[in-house]
N, C-alpha and C positions, 0 to 999 in steps of 0.2 A: 151692399151698402153696409151691411153689419159685421162681414167678414173684417174688412180693413179696419173697423173701430177696434173690433176686438184684437187685431193684431198690433195694433199703436197702444191699447191697454195693455197689451200683456207686454209691449216693449219698455213701456212707461215703468210699469210695475217690477220688472227684471232690473230695471238700471234704479229705481227707488230702494229697491231689496238690498241691491250692490251697495250704493252708497249708505244705507243705514248697516250693512256689515262693516262696510269702513269706518264707520263713525263710532259706532258700539261694541265691536268685536275687540279683544285684543291686538295691538298692532306692535307690541315690543319682542323684540327678537334677542335680547340680549338672556344669559343663565342665571347671574346674581339675583339676591333679591329686591334690588334696586340699583340705580344708576343716579348719579348728582351729574349734572350740565350748570357749566357757568356761561351765562351772558353777560358778555362783559360788551363795554359801548363799541368795539368793533362791528357788533353785527346790527348794522343798520338795514338791513334789506331782508325782505319775504326770503331771497334765494339764500342767503347767509344762515338766516334759522335754519332753513328747511335741511341747509348741509350738515351744520352743526348736529341736528337731532339726527339726520341719516347717518353720520359716523359713528353716531353714540349706539347705532341701533335700537334707538327710541321711536322712531316711526318708519315705517315701510311704503307708505303712499303719500309722497312728497307733495302731489297736486290737490289729493284729498285735504291735506293737511292746511297746505293753502288757502283753498275754497274756505274752509271752515274757520281758520282764523280769518280771512276778511268778514267775512259773515256775523263772528264775536267779536270783530271790534279789538282784537289783538294788540294792533301795532300801532295804537293810539294809548294802550295802557301799559304796554310792556317795559319794565324797566331791570335794570343792568342788576344781576344776583345769581344767588346758586339755588337752582332747584333739584330735589330730589324724585326722580321717577319712578315708581314701582313697578315690579315684574307684573305682566300681563294686564297694564293698564290700557284704557282705551284711549283713540284720539280724541275722542270728545275731554275726558278726563285730563288728557295733556295742556288741550288747548284752553282750559279752564283754570288749572294751574299757572298756565303762564299771564294766561287775563286779569288775574283775580293776587297776582303777584306774588303766592304761597309761597314764600321762599323755605328753603331749611336753612334753620341754625348753626353756625359755625362755631365750634367749640375751642376757645383759645387756652392752652393749657400751659400756664407758667411753675415750671418749677427753679432748677437755679438756674439765673441768667445771672454773669457777671460783668458784663461789659454791654453799652448801649449795640453795638453793633450785634450784638447776640439778639438783644430784643428786636432789633430792626429786620432782623434777615425771620425772626418768628412771627412779627405781624405780615411780613412782606408775601412770607410762604401760605399763609392761609386767607388774606383777603386781599382787596382789589387794588391799595398801596403799595407799590413796588419799594422793594426793601430800600434804594436808593432814596426815593421822597420820602421813606418813613427815616430814614438816619439824618436827613435834613432838618427834619421836623425836630428831631430830638436834639440837635446840635444847636438848635436857635434857640436861644433865652425866652425872646418874646414868643414863638409859638406853645412853650410850655407854660410860660406865665400864663398865658391864657386861658389855658388849663386848670391853673392853680397850682402848677409842678414848679418847685424850685429846681435848676439845671445842677447846680452843684451836689443835689440829694435824690438826684432821678430814682436810682432803685430804692429809695426809702418810701415811695408813693406807689408801690408794684410790691403787693404781697401774693406768694405763691398758691394759685388757686385753679381752678375750671369755670372761667367766664364765656357767657352766649353774648354772640354777636349775629348780623347779617353780613353777609360777604363783601356787601357795597358799602358799610357803615364807616362811614367820613374817619379819617384817624383824628381830629380831633376829639370826637364823642367817644372813640377807643380809650384813649389817653386819658378824658375827663373821668369815664365809668373806672377806670382802674384806680384814678386817686381819689373817688368819691368811697371807693371801697376801703382805701386805704384809712381815711379818715374814720370811716363808720369800723374798722381793728380797733383803731385807738380810742374812740368813745366806748369800747365793751368792756366789762372786766374789770373797770377801775385801771386801764393799761394806763392812761396817761397820770393818773396819781400816782401809780407805783413806780414810773419813769420821776417824775417830780421829788417822790420819796428818797430816792438813791442819789438825786443831787443832776438829775441828765434830763433835758429832753427828749421825747420821743424819736428825733432823727440821730439823738447822740447814742440812745439806745440799739438803734436802726442798726448803727455804725459797729457800735460792739458785736452785735448779734451776727454780723456779716462774718466777724471775724471767727466767732465761735464756730458757725458754720461750717467754715473751713479746717477748723481744727480738729472737730472731731465727728464720729457719728454716735457715740454711744449717749444718749441720751441722758443717763445719770451722770455723767462726766459735763455735761454743757453748763449745769450753773456753775459748779465751781471754777471753771475755765472762765466764765464771767466774773466771778470775784476776782481772779485774780489779774484781769486786766483792769477791773473798777479800783482794785486796790493800788495797784502800780500809778494810775493816772491820780488817783489820790494825794499820793506822794510825791509827785512829781517826776516819779521814774520814767524811761524810753518804754513804752509797751513792749517795742521787742518781738512782734508778731510776725513770725515766716510768712504766712499767707499773704500780710500785705509787701512783701518783698516781690513775692511771685506778682503781685497785679502790679507793682511798680513797674517789675520788667516787661509786663503781659506774656508772662510765658510760665502756662499755666499747666505745663508736663513736668518740671523741675519736681524731683523726690525727696531731695535735700538741699537744704539751704547751705552754700559754703563761705565762705570768707570774702570773696570775692565778689561776690551777688549783694554783699550787705553795703557795700560801696555807691550804689547805685542814687544818683541825685533826684529825689521825688519827695513830695509831700508826704507821699503814701510809705516809704521807707520809713516803719517808726522803730528802726535801729538808731538812726540818724536825727530822725523830726521826734520831739516830745510832744506829748497829747493826741489826741484821737488823730484819725486822717480825717481830708477835706471832705469825705462821704463814704457810704458804704461801699466794700468790695464783690458784693454779690447781694443777691436776693437772697435773705435769709427766711429760712420756714418759719411759719407759726409757731411751730415746735418750739424751735429756738428761742424763737423773740420771747416766748411768754416763759422758757427756762432763764432766759437772762431777767424777766422783769421779775422771778420768784427767783433769784440767785440767793441762796445761804450766807449769811455773813460769816467770813472767815477771816483769816489773817494769811490765807494764800499769797505768793508771791512769786511762785513758779512751779512747773509742771513737765512732766517728762512721760514720754509712753511707757507704759512697764515692759521690762525683759519678755515676758511670755506671748509679746505679739496679740495678746487679748484685743487691741484698741483702747484699752483703758488705759490710763494715767497716775502715775504717783504725783501728789502735791506737797508742795513743802512752804514753811513759813521762814526758811532762810539757806542762804547758799550753801552753807557747809552738807545739810542734809541734802538739798537738791543736788550736789554734785556725787555725792553717792548714790542716788537713784540714776543721775544722768551717766554715771562710769557702768552701770549694771547692764544698763541700755545700751551702750555701748560696745561691752563685751558680747553682749547677745547679738547684738548686728555682725559684728564681725566675723564671731561663729558662723552664724547661717550664710554669710556673703561667701566665708571661705568653703563652708559645704556643698551648698551652689555650685563656687568654681570646679571642686571638685569632682562632684557628680557631671557636669560637662564635658570635664575631660576624659573621664571613665565613659 
């Protein structure tokens, strides 16, 4: 009698030991330090989740996972999201990760954005909302208004920076947080007061800064370029900014603006339309925004690239001096292009 009992006890012990091993031992098969898995709305069954995790080499014993997940009530608590599973994780830790909704944060890195389609692509690539639905939201004045954003100056509500969200964060919350960051930016360091002192609103400063952003990468020139456009604006001159023509044409590959480009009919063509364009032509960096807000007081009305191709500009307060600098640059550019052409033939 004792022998059958001993055999049954031994079998039970082996079974429990095996289950304990499957539950507590490392179950991942990948070599990376960690892997991310996105659980979206299409994952509605145990089998679908099991297949997803197996395809990612996150679990190896699907049947044990299903038993454990059922016992820990994962299915009633699991939410769509992005989860990070570390190498050598146990089955129990993975189940707890999903059940407790311990999602990993998604970093939204915003640098220069020129058009709303670019922003839609960036958000759609990183979050549950696809690019089409993001674009529909950005194109709707009512949707933007609901999160405090003016559709005409959408890019002014986005300060280039790194923002943290969760993968399934609703689009309205993403845009609301971006706008809140913009409001917070303008309340710091007397930025709104500085804009007012220049006679502009923060959104107008943002628009000017967007032009400066496209004009130069040289920090020391940004303030002077801003002063050129401010001076032209206050004198009632056309801004005559080449980057606004590129924006009007939606052709950001143009290296040189030619006469035929200047005829484009658009409120963004500042060669034909006086005043500031309706809104920014890109998202200016914090550095550029502050350079504009701290622009020096000058009488500059013109600027042109220096002939040494250093990236810096020569500034002038009269057209005669500007013409001299422009001629020097044109001669240097023609010589450079001729040299490149000769080298290419040889």
